C-alpha positions as CSV (number, residue, x, y, z in Angstrom):
1,M,0.0,0.0,0.0
2,I,2.8,2.4,0.8
3,R,4.4,1.9,-2.6
4,T,1.0,2.4,-4.3
5,I,0.5,5.7,-2.4
6,D,4.1,6.8,-3.4
7,S,3.4,6.0,-7.0
8,L,0.1,7.8,-7.1
9,A,1.6,10.8,-5.3
10,F,4.3,11.2,-7.9
11,L,1.8,10.5,-10.7
12,G,-0.4,13.3,-9.3
13,L,2.6,15.7,-9.1
14,G,3.6,14.9,-12.7
15,A,0.0,15.4,-13.9
16,V,-0.3,18.8,-12.3
17,I,3.1,20.0,-13.7
18,H,2.2,18.6,-17.2
19,A,-1.3,20.2,-17.3
20,S,0.2,23.5,-16.1
21,L,2.9,23.7,-18.7
22,V,1.6,21.8,-21.8
23,G,0.8,24.0,-24.8
24,G,2.9,26.9,-23.7
25,G,4.9,27.1,-27.0
26,V,8.5,28.0,-27.5
27,I,10.3,29.4,-24.4
28,N,10.6,33.2,-24.5
29,C,11.6,35.0,-21.3
30,A,11.6,38.5,-22.8
31,P,8.8,39.8,-20.6
32,G,10.9,39.0,-17.5
33,L,9.7,39.6,-13.9
34,S,7.2,42.3,-15.1
35,A,4.8,39.6,-16.2
36,F,5.1,37.4,-13.0
37,L,1.7,37.0,-11.5
38,S,0.3,40.0,-13.4
39,E,-0.7,38.7,-16.9
40,G,-4.1,37.4,-15.9
41,A,-4.9,39.9,-13.2
42,D,-7.2,42.0,-15.6
43,K,-9.0,39.1,-17.2
44,A,-12.3,37.6,-16.3
45,L,-12.2,34.5,-14.2
46,L,-13.6,31.4,-15.9
47,L,-15.5,29.0,-13.7
48,S,-13.9,26.0,-15.4
49,D,-10.4,27.4,-14.7
50,V,-11.2,28.1,-11.1
51,A,-12.7,24.6,-10.6
52,G,-9.7,23.1,-12.4
53,N,-7.2,24.8,-10.1
54,L,-9.1,23.9,-6.9
55,I,-9.7,20.3,-7.7
56,A,-6.2,19.6,-9.1
57,Y,-4.3,20.9,-6.1
58,A,-6.9,19.4,-3.7
59,L,-6.2,16.0,-5.1
60,L,-2.4,16.6,-5.1
61,A,-2.4,17.8,-1.5
62,A,-4.6,14.8,-0.5
63,L,-2.1,12.4,-2.1
64,L,0.8,14.0,-0.4
65,V,-0.9,13.8,3.0
66,A,-1.7,10.1,2.4
67,R,1.9,9.5,1.5
68,L,3.4,11.2,4.5
69,N,0.9,9.7,6.9
70,A,1.8,6.2,5.6
71,R,5.6,7.0,5.9
72,M,5.4,8.6,9.4
73,R,2.8,6.3,11.0
74,S,5.2,5.1,13.7
75,R,6.9,8.5,14.3
76,P,5.5,11.2,16.7
77,I,4.9,14.4,14.8
78,N,3.4,17.7,15.6
79,P,-0.2,17.7,14.3
80,L,0.2,21.1,12.7
81,R,3.6,20.6,11.2
82,L,2.5,18.1,8.5
83,P,-0.5,20.0,7.0
84,L,1.3,23.4,7.2
85,G,4.4,21.9,5.4
86,I,2.3,20.4,2.6
87,L,0.3,23.6,2.2
88,L,3.5,25.6,1.9
89,A,5.0,23.0,-0.5
90,C,1.9,23.1,-2.8
91,S,1.9,26.9,-2.7
92,V,5.6,27.1,-3.5
93,L,5.1,24.6,-6.4
94,S,2.3,26.7,-7.8
95,L,4.4,29.9,-7.5
96,G,7.3,28.1,-9.3
97,I,5.0,27.0,-12.1
98,E,3.6,30.6,-12.4
99,A,7.2,31.8,-12.7
100,V,7.9,29.3,-15.5
101,Q,4.7,30.3,-17.3
102,T,6.1,33.9,-17.7
103,C,8.5,32.3,-20.3
104,L,5.7,30.4,-22.2
105,P,3.8,32.5,-24.7
106,G,0.8,30.2,-24.6
107,R,0.4,30.5,-20.8
108,L,-0.5,33.3,-18.4
109,S,1.2,33.9,-15.1
110,S,-1.8,34.9,-12.9
111,I,-2.0,35.7,-9.2
112,W,-5.5,34.2,-9.3
113,D,-4.2,30.8,-10.4
114,W,-1.7,30.8,-7.5
115,L,-4.4,31.8,-5.0
116,F,-6.9,29.2,-6.1
117,N,-4.2,26.5,-6.3
118,T,-3.3,27.3,-2.7
119,L,-6.9,27.2,-1.6
120,G,-7.4,23.9,-3.4
121,A,-4.4,22.5,-1.5
122,L,-6.0,23.7,1.8
123,A,-9.2,22.0,0.8
124,G,-7.4,18.7,0.1
125,I,-5.6,18.8,3.5
126,G,-8.9,19.5,5.2
127,M,-10.6,16.6,3.3
128,M,-7.8,14.2,4.5
129,H,-8.2,15.4,8.1
130,L,-11.9,14.4,7.9
131,V,-10.9,11.0,6.5
132,S,-8.3,10.2,9.2
133,R,-10.2,11.4,12.2
134,K,-11.6,8.7,14.6
135,R,-15.2,7.6,14.2
136,P,-17.5,6.3,16.9
137,E,-18.3,2.7,17.0
138,D,-21.6,1.3,15.7
139,V,-24.5,2.0,17.9
140,S,-26.8,-0.8,18.8
141,D,-29.9,-0.9,21.0
142,S,-31.0,-3.4,23.7
143,G,-32.6,-5.6,21.0
144,N,-29.2,-6.2,19.4
145,R,-30.4,-4.2,16.4
146,T,-27.7,-2.2,14.7
147,V,-28.0,0.9,12.6
148,S,-25.6,-0.3,10.0
149,Q,-22.9,-3.0,9.7
150,T,-21.3,-1.7,6.5
151,P,-17.6,-0.6,6.7
152,V,-18.4,2.5,4.6
153,S,-17.9,5.9,6.1
154,R,-20.2,8.8,5.3
155,E,-17.3,10.8,3.9
156,L,-16.5,8.1,1.3
157,A,-20.1,7.9,0.2
158,L,-20.3,11.7,-0.1
159,M,-17.1,11.8,-2.0
160,G,-18.4,9.3,-4.5
161,A,-21.8,11.1,-4.8
162,L,-20.0,14.5,-5.3
163,A,-17.7,12.9,-7.9
164,W,-20.8,11.8,-9.9
165,A,-22.3,15.3,-9.5
166,M,-19.1,16.8,-10.9
167,F,-19.5,14.6,-13.9
168,A,-23.2,15.0,-14.3
169,S,-23.3,18.8,-14.0
170,S,-20.4,19.9,-16.1
171,P,-19.6,21.9,-18.3
172,W,-19.8,24.8,-15.9
173,A,-20.2,27.8,-18.3
174,V,-22.9,30.0,-16.9
175,S,-25.8,30.7,-19.3
176,D,-27.8,33.9,-19.5
177,A,-31.3,34.4,-18.1
178,G,-32.9,34.0,-21.6
179,L,-31.4,30.6,-22.2
180,A,-32.5,29.4,-18.7
181,L,-36.0,30.6,-19.4
182,A,-36.0,28.8,-22.7
183,K,-34.9,25.6,-21.1
184,W,-37.6,25.9,-18.5
185,R,-40.2,26.4,-21.2
186,G,-38.7,23.6,-23.1
187,L,-39.1,21.4,-20.0
188,Q,-42.8,22.1,-20.0
189,T,-43.3,21.5,-23.8
190,T,-40.8,18.7,-24.6
191,W,-43.2,16.0,-23.5
192,A,-45.9,17.3,-25.9
193,L,-43.5,17.9,-28.8
194,S,-41.1,15.0,-28.8
195,G,-41.8,12.8,-25.8
196,I,-38.9,11.3,-23.8
197,D,-35.6,10.0,-25.0
198,L,-35.8,6.6,-23.4
199,S,-32.1,5.9,-23.8
200,R,-31.1,9.1,-22.1
201,L,-33.7,8.5,-19.3
202,A,-32.4,5.0,-18.7
203,S,-28.8,6.2,-18.5
204,T,-29.8,8.9,-16.0
205,L,-31.8,6.4,-13.9
206,L,-29.0,3.9,-13.7
207,Q,-26.5,6.6,-12.7
208,S,-28.7,8.1,-10.0
209,L,-29.8,4.6,-8.8
210,S,-26.1,3.8,-8.2
211,V,-25.5,7.0,-6.3
212,G,-28.6,6.5,-4.2
213,L,-27.5,3.0,-3.2
214,L,-24.1,4.5,-2.3
215,L,-25.6,7.2,-0.1
216,G,-27.8,4.7,1.7
217,L,-24.9,2.6,2.9
218,P,-23.1,4.7,5.6
219,R,-24.2,4.9,9.3
220,M,-26.1,8.2,9.3
221,D,-29.5,9.4,10.5
222,H,-32.2,9.0,7.9
223,A,-32.8,12.7,8.0
224,M,-29.1,13.3,7.1
225,K,-29.3,10.8,4.2
226,I,-32.4,12.5,2.8
227,A,-30.8,15.9,3.2
228,C,-27.7,14.7,1.3
229,A,-29.9,13.3,-1.5
230,L,-31.9,16.5,-1.8
231,G,-28.8,18.6,-1.9
232,L,-27.2,16.5,-4.6
233,M,-30.5,16.5,-6.5
234,T,-30.7,20.3,-6.3
235,I,-27.1,20.7,-7.6
236,V,-27.6,18.5,-10.6
237,L,-31.0,19.8,-11.6
238,L,-30.1,23.5,-11.2
239,A,-26.9,22.9,-13.2
240,E,-29.0,21.4,-16.1
241,L,-31.2,24.5,-16.0
242,L,-28.7,27.4,-15.4
243,L,-25.5,26.2,-17.1
244,M,-24.6,25.9,-20.8
245,R,-25.5,22.3,-21.5
246,P,-26.4,21.5,-25.1
247,I,-28.7,18.6,-24.1
248,P,-32.4,18.2,-23.3
249,I,-33.1,18.4,-19.6
250,L,-36.4,16.6,-19.2
251,E,-34.8,13.2,-18.8
252,T,-32.5,14.5,-16.1
253,W,-35.3,16.2,-14.2
254,L,-37.3,12.9,-14.3
255,G,-34.5,10.4,-13.9
256,V,-32.4,11.9,-11.1
257,P,-35.1,12.3,-8.5
258,A,-36.6,8.8,-9.3
259,G,-33.2,7.0,-9.3
260,L,-31.8,8.7,-6.2
261,T,-35.0,8.0,-4.2
262,A,-35.2,4.4,-5.3
263,G,-31.5,3.7,-4.6
264,L,-31.6,5.4,-1.2
265,L,-34.7,3.5,-0.1
266,M,-33.4,0.2,-1.3
267,S,-30.0,0.7,0.4
268,A,-31.3,2.0,3.6
269,S,-33.9,-0.7,4.0
270,L,-31.6,-3.6,3.2
271,T,-28.9,-2.4,5.7
272,M,-31.3,-2.4,8.6
273,G,-32.1,-5.6,10.5
274,Q,-30.9,-8.2,12.9
275,E,-27.2,-9.1,13.0
276,P,-27.6,-12.6,11.5
277,D,-29.2,-11.1,8.4
278,Q,-26.8,-8.2,8.0
279,T,-24.0,-10.0,6.1
280,H,-26.3,-11.3,3.4
281,R,-28.2,-8.0,3.1
282,R,-24.9,-6.1,2.9
283,R,-23.7,-8.3,0.1
284,L,-26.9,-7.9,-1.8
285,V,-26.5,-4.1,-1.6
286,G,-22.9,-4.5,-2.8
287,V,-24.1,-6.6,-5.8
288,L,-26.8,-4.1,-6.7
289,L,-24.3,-1.2,-6.4
290,A,-21.7,-2.9,-8.6
291,A,-24.3,-3.9,-11.2
292,S,-26.0,-0.5,-11.5
293,T,-22.6,1.3,-11.7
294,C,-21.3,-1.0,-14.4
295,A,-24.6,-0.9,-16.3
296,A,-24.7,2.9,-16.1
297,L,-21.1,3.2,-17.3
298,A,-21.7,0.7,-20.2
299,W,-24.8,2.6,-21.3
300,W,-23.0,5.9,-21.2
301,S,-20.0,4.5,-23.1
302,T,-22.1,3.1,-25.9
303,R,-24.4,6.1,-26.5
304,A,-23.3,7.6,-29.8
305,S,-22.3,11.2,-30.2
306,P,-22.1,13.3,-33.4
307,G,-19.0,12.2,-35.4
308,A,-17.4,9.1,-36.8
309,L,-15.6,6.2,-35.1
310,K,-12.3,7.2,-33.6
311,P,-9.3,4.9,-33.1
312,F,-7.8,4.2,-29.7
313,S,-4.9,6.5,-28.7
314,W,-2.4,6.4,-25.9
315,G,-3.0,9.9,-24.6
316,I,-5.0,11.2,-21.7
317,R,-7.8,13.7,-22.3
318,G,-8.0,16.7,-20.0
319,L,-4.2,16.9,-19.5
320,A,-3.6,18.8,-22.8
321,G,-5.1,22.2,-21.9
322,D,-8.8,21.2,-21.7
323,A,-9.2,21.4,-17.9
324,L,-13.0,21.3,-18.0
325,E,-13.0,17.9,-19.8
326,G,-10.4,16.6,-17.4
327,I,-12.5,17.6,-14.4
328,R,-15.6,16.0,-15.9
329,L,-13.8,12.7,-16.7
330,L,-12.1,12.7,-13.3
331,G,-15.5,12.9,-11.7
332,L,-16.8,10.0,-13.8
333,A,-13.8,7.7,-13.2
334,S,-13.7,8.5,-9.4
335,W,-17.4,7.8,-9.0
336,V,-17.1,4.5,-10.8
337,A,-13.9,3.5,-8.8
338,I,-15.3,4.5,-5.4
339,S,-18.6,2.7,-6.1
340,L,-16.9,-0.5,-7.1
341,M,-14.5,-0.4,-4.1
342,V,-17.5,0.1,-1.8
343,S,-19.2,-2.8,-3.5
344,G,-16.1,-4.9,-2.8
345,A,-16.1,-3.9,0.9
346,C,-19.8,-5.0,1.2
347,I,-19.4,-8.3,-0.9
348,G,-16.0,-9.3,0.5
349,G,-12.7,-10.2,-1.0
350,P,-9.2,-8.6,-1.2
351,R,-9.3,-4.9,-1.5
352,P,-6.5,-4.8,-4.2
353,L,-8.6,-7.2,-6.3
354,W,-11.6,-4.8,-6.3
355,G,-9.2,-1.9,-7.1
356,L,-8.0,-3.9,-10.1
357,I,-11.6,-4.7,-11.1
358,A,-12.5,-1.0,-11.0
359,L,-9.6,-0.1,-13.3
360,V,-10.4,-3.0,-15.7
361,V,-14.0,-1.8,-15.9
362,L,-12.9,1.7,-16.8
363,A,-10.5,0.3,-19.4
364,V,-13.3,-1.7,-20.9
365,S,-15.4,1.5,-21.0
366,E,-12.7,3.2,-23.1
367,A,-12.5,0.1,-25.4
368,L,-16.3,0.4,-25.9
369,H,-15.7,3.9,-27.2
370,T,-13.8,2.5,-30.2
371,I,-17.1,1.0,-31.5
372,T,-19.2,4.0,-30.6
373,P,-19.4,6.9,-33.1
374,G,-18.1,10.2,-31.7
375,R,-16.5,8.8,-28.6
376,P,-12.7,9.2,-28.2
377,A,-10.9,6.3,-26.6
378,D,-7.7,6.5,-24.7
379,L,-6.2,5.9,-21.2
380,T,-8.2,8.6,-19.4
381,G,-10.6,6.3,-17.6
382,P,-8.2,3.9,-15.9
383,V,-5.6,6.6,-15.2
384,F,-8.1,8.9,-13.6
385,G,-9.8,5.9,-11.9
386,L,-6.6,5.5,-9.8
387,A,-7.6,8.6,-7.8
388,G,-10.9,7.0,-6.9
389,V,-9.3,3.6,-6.0
390,L,-6.7,5.4,-3.8
391,L,-9.3,7.5,-2.0
392,A,-11.6,4.5,-1.4
393,S,-8.7,2.4,-0.2
394,L,-7.6,5.0,2.3
395,M,-11.1,5.7,3.6
396,L,-12.0,2.0,3.9
397,S,-8.9,1.3,5.9
398,A,-9.6,4.2,8.3
399,K,-12.4,2.5,10.2
400,P,-11.9,1.9,14.0
401,S,-11.1,-1.5,15.6
402,G,-14.6,-1.8,17.1
403,L,-16.2,-1.7,13.7
404,Q,-13.7,-4.2,12.3
405,S,-14.2,-6.7,15.0
406,R,-18.0,-6.5,14.7
407,A,-17.8,-7.0,10.9
408,S,-15.5,-10.0,11.4
409,R,-18.0,-11.7,13.6
410,L,-20.7,-11.3,11.0
411,V,-18.8,-13.0,8.1
């Protein structure tokens, strides 16, 4: 595990540097220090650029925290020294990249990039703090009835759900009021004019069913689960209405509430019960989660887009200057990887095996693109899926001894 974390930390570092410098053109340092952190100060901030900076450095900081925690597990360390050191390192890295960008004609050295990169690193450190903090043991009543026996933390389930929302709601270009009004009127008239695209509705239902199953697994109050589902639903539905998305929204407005509600009810009901029944019910939820996630990914991968068939390439989309596409695909791959890792935790079996299964599923999805018109196929899915596998592995291994011993008695 330590070697895996080391590899992913260096991979994340290389990806951030590559994405920051690719497409810069021939080196030309004529502008000098006058351009340092000042070239983008007077330009409008794009939501996609801000999101890209925040997410990239949040993931990088989370990987660095995971690596150092694994390396220093047996050494006493000041609790503030590690996060402050990583925050400073990420900030200095961003500052160095901005300095190099002054010599690249195709890049801008912007103080806003540096600030948002630093804020993203701070968010990643905070996320890992939530992951590594101690959790209370399962609560059971006098009737030996437990709230949940699943080894899934609420943070992991929320991470997977938010990763899906990141995929489902992008691109994040804000539309004007006229387009939003036209979409709303179209929502009211689409049914009368053209009916429902059953293929798009099925894809949306499968995705949201998988997310609902994932949200229903952790030990949380029912009110909290409902609040999380409603918040997620609101984010995706409003994104469909208010953002520049060139697709019909009727299927999303019907499919997301129905799928989330069904998945949440199924997962929550199956994870309640007496201890002898918990193992079988937990495995059933894991099977349903894996099946719905794989079906949703396969359906999405084989839905044709405008364009001809494209051959497989060995590149990675989203690392060649298109930050928005990279964020979208990172959300997709992370959601799939986290869902399959959680399925493995419920069904049982070696965790590395389920990580490998998640990467193979994402690789097969890319292979399906080669027989689907308009879909580019490359290594993006499995490479970005490594982030979800790592996150799920770290969070699944962070459960306390009390929960582990209880789960072992159930198997």
